[in-house]
C-alpha positions as CSV (number, residue, x, y, z in Angstrom):
1,M,18.7,-31.3,-30.3
2,I,20.4,-33.0,-33.2
3,R,22.5,-36.1,-31.8
4,V,25.8,-36.7,-33.7
5,V,28.3,-39.5,-33.7
6,L,31.9,-39.0,-34.9
7,A,33.7,-41.9,-36.8
8,D,37.3,-41.1,-37.6
9,D,40.5,-42.9,-37.0
10,E,42.5,-39.7,-36.2
11,G,41.8,-38.6,-32.6
12,L,42.8,-34.9,-33.4
13,V,40.1,-34.9,-36.1
14,R,37.5,-36.2,-33.7
15,M,38.4,-33.7,-31.2
16,G,38.4,-30.9,-33.5
17,L,34.9,-31.8,-34.8
18,R,33.6,-32.4,-31.3
19,V,34.8,-28.8,-30.3
20,L,33.2,-27.3,-33.3
21,I,30.0,-29.2,-33.0
22,E,29.6,-28.6,-29.2
23,R,29.7,-24.8,-29.7
24,E,26.3,-25.0,-31.3
25,D,23.2,-25.0,-29.1
26,D,21.2,-27.4,-31.2
27,L,24.0,-30.1,-31.8
28,A,25.5,-32.6,-29.3
29,V,28.2,-35.3,-29.8
30,V,26.8,-38.6,-28.4
31,G,29.5,-41.0,-29.4
32,E,32.9,-41.6,-31.1
33,A,34.5,-44.2,-33.1
34,A,38.1,-44.8,-34.5
35,S,37.0,-47.7,-36.9
36,G,34.2,-48.9,-39.0
37,N,33.4,-51.8,-36.5
38,D,33.5,-49.2,-33.8
39,A,31.2,-47.0,-35.6
40,L,28.6,-49.7,-36.2
41,R,28.6,-50.7,-32.6
42,V,28.2,-47.0,-31.4
43,V,25.5,-46.1,-33.8
44,R,23.5,-49.2,-32.9
45,E,23.9,-48.3,-29.1
46,V,22.9,-44.6,-29.3
47,C,20.9,-44.4,-32.8
48,P,22.1,-40.8,-33.5
49,D,20.4,-38.4,-35.9
50,V,23.6,-37.9,-37.8
51,L,26.8,-40.0,-38.3
52,L,29.9,-38.1,-39.6
53,L,31.7,-41.2,-41.1
54,D,35.3,-41.2,-42.5
55,V,35.8,-43.2,-45.7
56,R,39.3,-44.8,-44.9
57,M,39.5,-46.4,-41.5
58,P,41.2,-49.6,-40.2
59,G,39.2,-52.8,-40.2
60,L,35.7,-52.2,-41.6
61,D,36.1,-49.1,-44.0
62,G,33.5,-46.2,-44.0
63,L,31.7,-47.5,-47.1
64,A,31.3,-51.0,-45.8
65,A,29.8,-49.5,-42.4
66,L,27.6,-47.3,-44.5
67,R,26.2,-50.2,-46.3
68,A,25.6,-52.1,-43.0
69,I,23.9,-49.0,-41.5
70,A,21.6,-48.6,-44.6
71,A,20.7,-52.4,-44.4
72,D,19.6,-52.2,-40.7
73,S,16.0,-50.9,-40.5
74,A,16.5,-50.1,-36.8
75,L,18.8,-47.3,-38.1
76,A,16.6,-45.9,-40.8
77,A,16.4,-42.5,-39.0
78,T,20.2,-42.1,-38.9
79,R,21.6,-40.0,-41.7
80,V,25.2,-40.6,-42.7
81,V,27.5,-37.7,-43.9
82,M,30.7,-39.0,-45.4
83,V,33.7,-36.9,-44.4
84,T,37.0,-37.5,-46.3
85,T,40.3,-36.0,-47.7
86,F,39.8,-38.3,-50.8
87,E,37.8,-36.6,-53.6
88,I,37.7,-39.9,-55.7
89,D,34.9,-40.7,-58.2
90,R,34.4,-44.3,-56.9
91,Y,34.0,-43.0,-53.4
92,I,31.4,-40.4,-54.4
93,F,29.5,-43.0,-56.5
94,E,29.6,-45.8,-54.0
95,A,28.6,-43.6,-51.1
96,L,25.6,-42.1,-52.7
97,Q,24.5,-45.4,-54.1
98,A,24.9,-46.9,-50.5
99,G,22.6,-44.3,-49.1
100,A,24.8,-41.4,-47.7
101,A,23.0,-38.2,-47.1
102,G,26.0,-36.1,-48.0
103,F,29.6,-36.2,-49.0
104,I,31.9,-33.5,-48.0
105,L,35.7,-32.9,-47.8
106,K,37.7,-32.3,-44.7
107,D,38.9,-29.1,-45.9
108,T,35.2,-27.7,-46.0
109,A,34.7,-24.5,-44.1
110,P,33.4,-25.1,-40.4
111,A,30.2,-23.3,-41.1
112,D,29.5,-25.7,-44.2
113,L,30.2,-28.8,-42.0
114,I,27.6,-27.5,-39.4
115,R,25.2,-26.8,-42.1
116,A,25.8,-30.2,-43.4
117,I,24.7,-31.8,-40.1
118,R,21.6,-29.7,-39.8
119,V,20.6,-30.2,-43.5
120,A,21.1,-34.1,-43.2
121,A,19.2,-34.3,-39.8
122,A,16.3,-32.6,-41.7
123,G,16.3,-35.3,-44.3
124,E,17.9,-33.3,-47.1
125,A,21.1,-33.7,-49.0
126,L,24.5,-31.8,-48.7
127,L,27.3,-32.2,-51.2
128,S,30.2,-29.8,-51.4
129,P,30.4,-27.9,-54.8
130,S,33.2,-29.8,-56.0
131,V,31.4,-33.1,-55.2
132,T,28.3,-31.9,-56.9
133,R,30.2,-31.1,-60.1
134,R,31.8,-34.4,-60.0
135,V,28.3,-36.1,-59.6
136,V,27.1,-34.2,-62.5
137,A,30.0,-35.3,-64.7
138,L,29.6,-38.8,-63.6
139,F,25.9,-39.3,-64.2
140,S,25.1,-36.8,-67.1
141,Q,26.4,-39.0,-69.9
142,P,23.8,-40.6,-72.1
143,G,22.7,-43.9,-70.6
144,S,19.7,-46.1,-69.9
145,A,16.4,-44.4,-69.1
146,V,15.6,-43.7,-65.6
147,T,12.9,-46.1,-64.3
148,G,9.9,-44.5,-63.0
149,I,10.7,-40.9,-64.4
150,D,7.5,-40.9,-66.6
151,T,5.4,-41.4,-63.6
152,L,6.3,-38.1,-62.2
153,T,3.8,-35.2,-62.4
154,E,5.0,-31.9,-63.9
155,R,5.4,-30.4,-60.6
156,E,7.4,-33.4,-59.2
157,R,9.6,-33.1,-62.2
158,E,10.1,-29.4,-61.5
159,I,10.9,-30.1,-57.8
160,V,13.4,-32.9,-58.7
161,A,15.2,-30.5,-61.3
162,W,15.4,-27.9,-58.3
163,V,16.8,-30.6,-55.9
164,T,19.6,-31.4,-58.2
165,T,20.8,-27.8,-57.7
166,G,21.7,-28.7,-54.2
167,N,19.1,-26.0,-52.8
168,T,17.2,-26.9,-49.6
169,N,13.4,-27.0,-49.5
170,E,13.2,-23.5,-48.0
171,Q,15.4,-22.3,-50.8
172,I,13.2,-24.0,-53.6
173,A,10.2,-22.7,-51.9
174,R,11.3,-19.2,-52.2
175,E,12.1,-19.6,-56.0
176,L,8.9,-21.1,-56.8
177,S,6.6,-19.1,-54.3
178,L,5.4,-22.4,-52.5
179,S,5.6,-23.4,-48.9
180,P,8.5,-25.6,-47.8
181,A,6.0,-28.2,-46.7
182,T,4.7,-28.4,-50.4
183,V,8.1,-28.8,-51.7
184,R,8.9,-31.4,-49.2
185,T,5.7,-33.4,-50.2
186,H,6.5,-33.3,-53.8
187,A,10.1,-34.1,-53.2
188,S,9.0,-37.1,-51.0
189,R,6.5,-38.5,-53.6
190,A,9.3,-38.3,-56.3
191,M,11.6,-40.2,-54.0
192,V,8.9,-43.0,-53.7
193,K,8.2,-43.2,-57.3
194,L,12.0,-43.2,-58.3
195,N,13.0,-45.6,-55.5
196,A,15.5,-43.2,-54.0
197,R,16.4,-43.9,-50.5
198,T,17.8,-40.6,-49.7
199,R,17.7,-36.9,-51.0
200,A,21.3,-37.4,-52.4
201,Q,20.2,-40.4,-54.5
202,L,17.3,-38.2,-55.8
203,V,20.0,-35.8,-57.0
204,V,21.7,-38.4,-58.8
205,I,18.5,-39.8,-60.4
206,G,17.5,-36.3,-61.3
207,V,20.9,-35.6,-63.1
208,R,20.8,-38.9,-65.0
209,A,17.3,-38.1,-66.1
210,G,18.5,-34.8,-67.5
211,L,16.2,-32.8,-65.3
212,T,17.4,-29.2,-65.0
213,V,16.3,-25.8,-64.0
214,D,15.9,-23.1,-66.6
215,R,16.9,-19.8,-65.1
């Protein structure tokens, strides 16, 4: 069972998310919060698998709450998916840098939101297509070399390139005729070498390094 906490200052939004999530046999809402401070308190109390966290909330905002969660080693297993109506570059950048597992918009289709929860709980990354394009635009400009990229093996570079496409381990495994476990192992090793705390950060690093998939 994937345990989820909802953090949004709008009660109707939380209610809608709860109804949507609790229709699924493998998902359960174990807490709610209407502010960033409440989100921190609830997450520390119940240690959920996934936190759906709004960016703009009264008091401590979502980005500040995300940073506090990322800095707490006791919450290392909690994956944070940012949910917002605001598709703004700074929010995307700061959320991914702070350790968000995903960043999706409130107008995302219900099925995609459910998929985001499952993908995040599995330790992978989920970005809406529009956010993925924005990340590429932000980080594909020439800049300083990515530290550690030269330590990757050829297979690890290939896997990172596929990770930047937004595909899951299972999808990448099918494309490369590998097992999902093998893909997961190479991705995990690349994350360690590149100092990426989350799969979403690995996407950003791979894009900055210019790793792409030739189709």
